[in-house]
BAKEKE-276379 format. One record per residue (C-alpha): residue number from 0; y negated, z, x negated. Coordinates in steps of 0.2 Angstrom, whole numbers, padded with zeros to 4 digits. Layout:
REM residues N
<site><i>NUM</i><v>Y</v><w>Z</w><u>X</u></site>
...
REM end
This chain:
REM residues 110
<site><i>0</i><v>0000</v><w>0000</w><u>0000</u></site>
<site><i>1</i><v>-0017</v><w>-0005</w><u>-0007</u></site>
<site><i>2</i><v>-0029</v><w>0009</w><u>-0011</u></site>
<site><i>3</i><v>-0046</v><w>0007</w><u>-0001</u></site>
<site><i>4</i><v>-0061</v><w>0003</w><u>-0012</u></site>
<site><i>5</i><v>-0072</v><w>0017</w><u>-0017</u></site>
<site><i>6</i><v>-0089</v><w>0017</w><u>-0008</u></site>
<site><i>7</i><v>-0105</v><w>0019</w><u>-0018</u></site>
<site><i>8</i><v>-0124</v><w>0020</w><u>-0014</u></site>
<site><i>9</i><v>-0129</v><w>0002</w><u>-0013</u></site>
<site><i>10</i><v>-0147</v><w>0004</w><u>-0009</u></site>
<site><i>11</i><v>-0160</v><w>0018</w><u>-0006</u></site>
<site><i>12</i><v>-0178</v><w>0017</w><u>-0003</u></site>
<site><i>13</i><v>-0192</v><w>0030</w><u>0003</u></site>
<site><i>14</i><v>-0210</v><w>0024</w><u>0006</u></site>
<site><i>15</i><v>-0224</v><w>0036</w><u>0011</u></site>
<site><i>16</i><v>-0235</v><w>0026</w><u>0022</u></site>
<site><i>17</i><v>-0254</v><w>0027</w><u>0022</u></site>
<site><i>18</i><v>-0263</v><w>0032</w><u>0038</u></site>
<site><i>19</i><v>-0269</v><w>0014</w><u>0041</u></site>
<site><i>20</i><v>-0251</v><w>0009</w><u>0041</u></site>
<site><i>21</i><v>-0246</v><w>0022</w><u>0054</u></site>
<site><i>22</i><v>-0243</v><w>0037</w><u>0042</u></site>
<site><i>23</i><v>-0227</v><w>0045</w><u>0039</u></site>
<site><i>24</i><v>-0211</v><w>0040</w><u>0029</u></site>
<site><i>25</i><v>-0199</v><w>0026</w><u>0030</u></site>
<site><i>26</i><v>-0182</v><w>0030</w><u>0023</u></site>
<site><i>27</i><v>-0167</v><w>0019</w><u>0020</u></site>
<site><i>28</i><v>-0150</v><w>0022</w><u>0013</u></site>
<site><i>29</i><v>-0134</v><w>0011</w><u>0013</u></site>
<site><i>30</i><v>-0117</v><w>0015</w><u>0006</u></site>
<site><i>31</i><v>-0102</v><w>0003</w><u>0004</u></site>
<site><i>32</i><v>-0093</v><w>-0008</w><u>-0008</u></site>
<site><i>33</i><v>-0092</v><w>-0025</w><u>-0015</u></site>
<site><i>34</i><v>-0076</v><w>-0035</w><u>-0015</u></site>
<site><i>35</i><v>-0074</v><w>-0053</w><u>-0020</u></site>
<site><i>36</i><v>-0092</v><w>-0055</w><u>-0020</u></site>
<site><i>37</i><v>-0094</v><w>-0049</w><u>-0002</u></site>
<site><i>38</i><v>-0104</v><w>-0033</w><u>0003</u></site>
<site><i>39</i><v>-0096</v><w>-0021</w><u>0015</u></site>
<site><i>40</i><v>-0107</v><w>-0008</w><u>0023</u></site>
<site><i>41</i><v>-0098</v><w>0008</w><u>0027</u></site>
<site><i>42</i><v>-0112</v><w>0020</w><u>0030</u></site>
<site><i>43</i><v>-0131</v><w>0018</w><u>0033</u></site>
<site><i>44</i><v>-0146</v><w>0027</w><u>0039</u></site>
<site><i>45</i><v>-0164</v><w>0022</w><u>0042</u></site>
<site><i>46</i><v>-0178</v><w>0032</w><u>0049</u></site>
<site><i>47</i><v>-0197</v><w>0032</w><u>0052</u></site>
<site><i>48</i><v>-0202</v><w>0050</w><u>0051</u></site>
<site><i>49</i><v>-0219</v><w>0056</w><u>0056</u></site>
<site><i>50</i><v>-0222</v><w>0074</w><u>0061</u></site>
<site><i>51</i><v>-0239</v><w>0070</w><u>0068</u></site>
<site><i>52</i><v>-0230</v><w>0058</w><u>0081</u></site>
<site><i>53</i><v>-0214</v><w>0068</w><u>0085</u></site>
<site><i>54</i><v>-0210</v><w>0086</w><u>0081</u></site>
<site><i>55</i><v>-0192</v><w>0085</w><u>0087</u></site>
<site><i>56</i><v>-0177</v><w>0079</w><u>0077</u></site>
<site><i>57</i><v>-0186</v><w>0084</w><u>0060</u></site>
<site><i>58</i><v>-0200</v><w>0072</w><u>0064</u></site>
<site><i>59</i><v>-0189</v><w>0057</w><u>0066</u></site>
<site><i>60</i><v>-0199</v><w>0045</w><u>0077</u></site>
<site><i>61</i><v>-0186</v><w>0031</w><u>0076</u></site>
<site><i>62</i><v>-0169</v><w>0030</w><u>0067</u></site>
<site><i>63</i><v>-0153</v><w>0021</w><u>0066</u></site>
<site><i>64</i><v>-0137</v><w>0027</w><u>0058</u></site>
<site><i>65</i><v>-0118</v><w>0028</w><u>0060</u></site>
<site><i>66</i><v>-0115</v><w>0046</w><u>0056</u></site>
<site><i>67</i><v>-0103</v><w>0056</w><u>0066</u></site>
<site><i>68</i><v>-0091</v><w>0041</w><u>0069</u></site>
<site><i>69</i><v>-0102</v><w>0030</w><u>0079</u></site>
<site><i>70</i><v>-0118</v><w>0019</w><u>0078</u></site>
<site><i>71</i><v>-0133</v><w>0027</w><u>0087</u></site>
<site><i>72</i><v>-0151</v><w>0026</w><u>0088</u></site>
<site><i>73</i><v>-0163</v><w>0041</w><u>0087</u></site>
<site><i>74</i><v>-0180</v><w>0039</w><u>0097</u></site>
<site><i>75</i><v>-0192</v><w>0054</w><u>0099</u></site>
<site><i>76</i><v>-0179</v><w>0067</w><u>0099</u></site>
<site><i>77</i><v>-0166</v><w>0058</w><u>0109</u></site>
<site><i>78</i><v>-0150</v><w>0050</w><u>0103</u></site>
<site><i>79</i><v>-0140</v><w>0036</w><u>0111</u></site>
<site><i>80</i><v>-0126</v><w>0025</w><u>0106</u></site>
<site><i>81</i><v>-0130</v><w>0007</w><u>0102</u></site>
<site><i>82</i><v>-0121</v><w>-0009</w><u>0100</u></site>
<site><i>83</i><v>-0118</v><w>-0014</w><u>0082</u></site>
<site><i>84</i><v>-0116</v><w>-0033</w><u>0077</u></site>
<site><i>85</i><v>-0121</v><w>-0032</w><u>0059</u></site>
<site><i>86</i><v>-0130</v><w>-0021</w><u>0047</u></site>
<site><i>87</i><v>-0143</v><w>-0035</w><u>0044</u></site>
<site><i>88</i><v>-0146</v><w>-0036</w><u>0063</u></site>
<site><i>89</i><v>-0148</v><w>-0017</w><u>0064</u></site>
<site><i>90</i><v>-0161</v><w>-0017</w><u>0050</u></site>
<site><i>91</i><v>-0170</v><w>-0031</w><u>0059</u></site>
<site><i>92</i><v>-0170</v><w>-0021</w><u>0075</u></site>
<site><i>93</i><v>-0176</v><w>-0006</w><u>0066</u></site>
<site><i>94</i><v>-0191</v><w>-0015</w><u>0058</u></site>
<site><i>95</i><v>-0196</v><w>-0024</w><u>0074</u></site>
<site><i>96</i><v>-0196</v><w>-0007</w><u>0083</u></site>
<site><i>97</i><v>-0205</v><w>0002</w><u>0069</u></site>
<site><i>98</i><v>-0219</v><w>-0011</w><u>0069</u></site>
<site><i>99</i><v>-0221</v><w>-0010</w><u>0087</u></site>
<site><i>100</i><v>-0222</v><w>0009</w><u>0087</u></site>
<site><i>101</i><v>-0235</v><w>0008</w><u>0073</u></site>
<site><i>102</i><v>-0245</v><w>-0005</w><u>0082</u></site>
<site><i>103</i><v>-0245</v><w>0005</w><u>0098</u></site>
<site><i>104</i><v>-0251</v><w>0021</w><u>0088</u></site>
<site><i>105</i><v>-0266</v><w>0010</w><u>0081</u></site>
<site><i>106</i><v>-0270</v><w>0004</w><u>0098</u></site>
<site><i>107</i><v>-0264</v><w>-0014</w><u>0095</u></site>
<site><i>108</i><v>-0252</v><w>-0024</w><u>0105</u></site>
<site><i>109</i><v>-0237</v><w>-0032</w><u>0096</u></site>
REM end
């Protein structure tokens, strides 16, 4: 029987946002492995954290992750399961929602 590949941290980023960009922190982390030139994501989490906007869930305004054995979305203190098609699609969904939230905070429409 083949031993499963060992996962490792593939990518990690943390950005402190200036007030004109909505303030807060963007955090991103991806774990997985590469096999035969293809990347397999095993764990991920991404979050927009801003205590000035949300005091619940450690300030997480928006987040996506697959902790606790399922893919889910955090929004302003609530958590709900979400469909997962691919990691790339989830990142794109997170980015679009984060931009919309920041634009709404700044009084702009998306």
